[in-house]
C-alpha positions as CSV (number, residue, x, y, z in Angstrom):
1,G,0.0,0.0,0.0
2,G,1.0,3.7,0.2
3,Y,3.8,4.9,-1.9
4,K,6.1,1.9,-2.0
5,P,6.6,1.6,-5.8
6,E,6.4,-1.8,-7.4
7,A,9.9,-3.2,-8.1
8,G,11.6,-0.9,-10.6
9,E,8.3,0.9,-11.3
10,A,7.6,4.5,-10.4
11,E,4.2,5.4,-9.0
12,N,2.3,8.2,-10.8
13,V,0.6,10.4,-8.3
14,V,-2.0,13.2,-8.9
15,F,-2.0,15.6,-5.9
16,I,-5.1,17.8,-5.6
17,G,-5.2,20.7,-3.2
18,D,-5.9,24.3,-2.2
19,S,-3.7,27.2,-1.2
20,H,-1.8,25.1,1.3
21,T,-0.6,23.0,-1.7
22,E,-0.6,25.5,-4.5
23,P,2.8,25.9,-6.3
24,G,4.2,29.3,-7.0
25,R,6.4,32.0,-5.6
26,G,4.8,32.4,-2.2
27,R,4.3,28.7,-1.8
28,F,3.6,27.3,1.7
29,P,5.9,24.5,3.0
30,F,3.2,21.8,3.3
31,G,2.6,21.3,-0.5
32,K,6.3,21.5,-1.4
33,R,7.3,19.0,1.3
34,M,4.4,16.6,0.3
35,E,5.7,16.6,-3.3
36,D,9.3,16.2,-2.2
37,D,8.4,13.3,0.1
38,M,6.4,11.5,-2.6
39,K,9.2,12.1,-5.2
40,A,11.7,10.7,-2.7
41,T,9.9,7.3,-2.9
42,G,10.3,7.3,-6.7
43,S,6.9,8.7,-7.5
44,N,6.1,11.1,-10.4
45,V,3.9,13.8,-9.0
46,T,1.4,16.1,-10.9
47,T,0.0,18.8,-8.6
48,V,-3.3,20.4,-9.4
49,A,-3.9,23.0,-6.6
50,H,-5.6,26.4,-6.4
51,S,-6.2,28.9,-3.7
52,G,-9.8,28.9,-2.4
53,A,-10.5,25.5,-3.9
54,S,-13.1,23.0,-2.7
55,P,-14.3,19.7,-4.3
56,W,-16.8,21.4,-6.6
57,H,-14.1,23.5,-8.3
58,Y,-12.6,20.3,-9.6
59,T,-15.9,18.7,-10.6
60,A,-17.7,19.0,-13.9
61,G,-20.4,21.6,-13.5
62,K,-21.0,25.4,-13.4
63,N,-18.5,25.9,-10.5
64,G,-15.9,23.5,-11.9
65,K,-13.4,26.1,-13.0
66,Y,-10.4,23.7,-12.4
67,N,-12.1,20.6,-13.8
68,D,-10.3,20.7,-17.2
69,E,-6.9,20.8,-15.5
70,L,-7.8,17.9,-13.2
71,V,-9.2,15.8,-16.0
72,K,-6.1,16.4,-18.1
73,A,-3.9,15.2,-15.1
74,L,-6.1,12.1,-14.5
75,K,-6.1,11.2,-18.2
76,Q,-2.3,11.3,-18.6
77,Q,-0.5,8.1,-19.7
78,P,0.4,6.1,-17.8
79,P,-2.6,6.8,-15.6
80,P,-2.2,7.7,-11.9
81,D,-1.7,4.9,-9.5
82,T,-2.6,7.1,-6.6
83,V,-4.7,10.3,-6.2
84,V,-4.0,12.3,-3.0
85,I,-6.7,14.9,-2.2
86,A,-5.7,17.6,0.4
87,L,-8.9,19.6,0.6
88,G,-10.9,20.8,3.6
89,T,-10.0,24.3,4.7
90,N,-12.5,25.9,2.4
91,F,-15.5,23.8,3.3
92,K,-14.5,23.1,6.9
93,T,-17.4,24.9,8.6
94,D,-19.9,22.6,6.8
95,A,-17.9,19.4,7.2
96,D,-17.0,20.1,10.9
97,S,-20.7,20.2,11.7
98,S,-22.4,18.0,9.2
99,A,-21.8,14.4,8.3
100,A,-24.1,14.7,5.3
101,S,-22.2,17.7,4.0
102,A,-18.9,15.8,4.4
103,R,-20.4,12.8,2.5
104,A,-21.6,15.0,-0.4
105,D,-18.1,16.6,-0.8
106,V,-16.3,13.2,-0.6
107,K,-18.7,11.6,-3.1
108,M,-18.5,14.5,-5.5
109,L,-14.8,14.4,-6.0
110,T,-14.3,10.7,-5.6
111,D,-16.9,10.1,-8.4
112,E,-15.1,12.6,-10.6
113,V,-11.7,11.0,-10.1
114,R,-13.0,7.4,-10.7
115,K,-14.6,8.5,-13.9
116,Y,-11.1,9.1,-15.4
117,A,-8.9,7.0,-13.2
118,P,-11.0,4.0,-12.1
119,N,-8.1,1.9,-10.7
120,A,-6.3,4.6,-8.8
121,K,-6.0,4.4,-5.0
122,I,-7.6,7.5,-3.6
123,V,-6.5,9.0,-0.3
124,W,-8.1,12.1,1.3
125,V,-6.0,14.2,3.7
126,G,-7.9,16.0,6.4
127,R,-7.7,19.7,7.2
128,P,-5.1,21.2,9.5
129,I,-5.6,23.1,12.7
130,E,-5.7,26.8,11.8
131,N,-5.4,30.0,13.8
132,T,-9.1,30.7,12.8
133,D,-10.0,27.7,15.1
134,Q,-9.1,30.1,18.0
135,G,-7.8,27.5,20.4
136,K,-10.6,25.0,19.5
137,G,-8.5,23.3,16.8
138,V,-8.3,19.8,18.4
139,E,-12.1,19.8,18.9
140,N,-13.0,21.2,15.5
141,V,-10.6,19.1,13.5
142,G,-11.8,16.1,15.6
143,K,-15.3,16.7,14.3
144,F,-14.2,17.2,10.8
145,D,-12.1,14.0,10.9
146,A,-15.0,12.0,12.3
147,N,-17.4,13.1,9.5
148,M,-14.9,12.8,6.7
149,S,-13.4,9.4,7.7
150,K,-16.9,7.9,7.8
151,A,-17.6,9.3,4.4
152,A,-14.2,8.0,3.1
153,E,-15.1,4.6,4.4
154,K,-18.4,4.7,2.7
155,Y,-16.9,5.5,-0.7
156,K,-13.9,3.1,-0.1
157,I,-11.1,5.6,-0.1
158,G,-8.3,6.1,2.4
159,Y,-8.4,8.9,5.0
160,V,-5.5,10.5,6.8
161,S,-5.9,13.0,9.6
162,S,-3.8,16.2,9.9
163,L,-4.6,16.6,13.6
164,E,-1.3,15.2,15.0
165,G,0.8,16.9,12.4
166,T,-0.6,20.4,13.1
167,K,-1.2,20.2,16.8
168,V,0.8,22.8,18.8
169,D,1.6,23.1,22.5
170,P,-1.2,25.5,23.8
171,N,1.3,27.0,26.2
172,A,4.1,27.6,23.7
173,K,4.4,31.0,22.0
174,L,4.4,30.5,18.3
175,P,7.0,32.4,16.2
176,P,5.5,35.5,14.7
177,I,5.7,34.1,11.2
178,Y,4.1,30.7,12.2
179,Y,1.0,31.6,10.3
180,S,0.4,33.7,7.2
181,G,-3.3,34.5,7.3
182,E,-4.7,31.0,8.3
183,H,-1.9,29.1,6.5
184,I,1.1,27.5,8.2
185,K,4.0,29.5,6.9
186,D,6.6,28.3,9.4
187,K,8.9,25.9,7.4
188,Q,9.5,23.4,10.1
189,A,5.8,23.3,11.0
190,G,4.7,22.9,7.4
191,E,7.2,20.1,6.9
192,R,6.2,18.3,10.1
193,W,2.5,18.4,8.9
194,A,3.5,16.9,5.5
195,D,5.8,14.2,7.0
196,S,3.0,13.2,9.4
197,V,0.5,12.9,6.5
198,I,3.0,10.8,4.4
199,S,3.6,8.4,7.3
200,G,-0.2,8.1,7.7
201,I,-0.6,7.3,4.0
202,L,2.1,4.7,4.3
203,R,0.4,3.1,7.2
204,L,-3.0,2.8,5.5
205,P,-4.1,-0.9,5.1
206,A,-3.6,-2.0,1.5
207,Q,-7.2,-2.9,1.0
208,V,-8.4,0.6,1.8
209,T,-6.1,2.2,-0.8
210,Q,-6.4,-0.5,-3.4
211,D,-10.1,-1.2,-3.5
212,K,-10.7,-1.6,-7.3
C-alpha cells in the first residue's frame, strides 16, 4: 500500500489541493514537502492546486473552473496509481458540523476521479488546525475527521488526519511568522505536517487504498 513503488516501477501520483498546496512563488511549505516526500519514494507527481478550492471547483459543473486541469492530469499516460486529495480548509465549517455535507463533498470528487482513473488508489488528507480555530482546533478538526473518515469509508477511499501533524503546544508561544493568514507558513511546522501525513498514508491498510 501507500507509496512503496512496485519493483523498478515509479508510481504516478496526482496531488489535488488548495492554497496550502498551490505551487508558485509564495508557496507554503506543506505542499512542497508533500511533493518532495512523494518524489523521494520514486513517484512522479502532478500537482493540481488552487487557492480557495473546494471539491466542486474540480468537478464538472458550473463551478468547476479547475475541472479541465484535473481531467487532463487524470487522463495522462500512464494513468495515476494514486490520487491524493488535500482539501478541507475551504469547506470546513460545513464538514465540521455536518456528516451529510462531508459525505456529499467526498462523493462528488471521488466520483469525478473514478470517472477518469477508475483503478487509482484515492487518499483524502484532512484539514489542518488553523489559527481561525481560535484554540478549538483539536475539537473542530476532531469533528471534521469523524465526519470525513466515515464518508471516506463509505466511498472506499483512504483517509489520513492532519490533527497530529498540526497540533501545537497550547502554552508555547508560536513564532511571529508561524501563520500567514490562516496558512502554516513556518517551514519546520509545514514540513512536520507533510511528514506526518505521508507516514499516515504509508500506514494505510492495503485494501483501503487498493479497492478496485
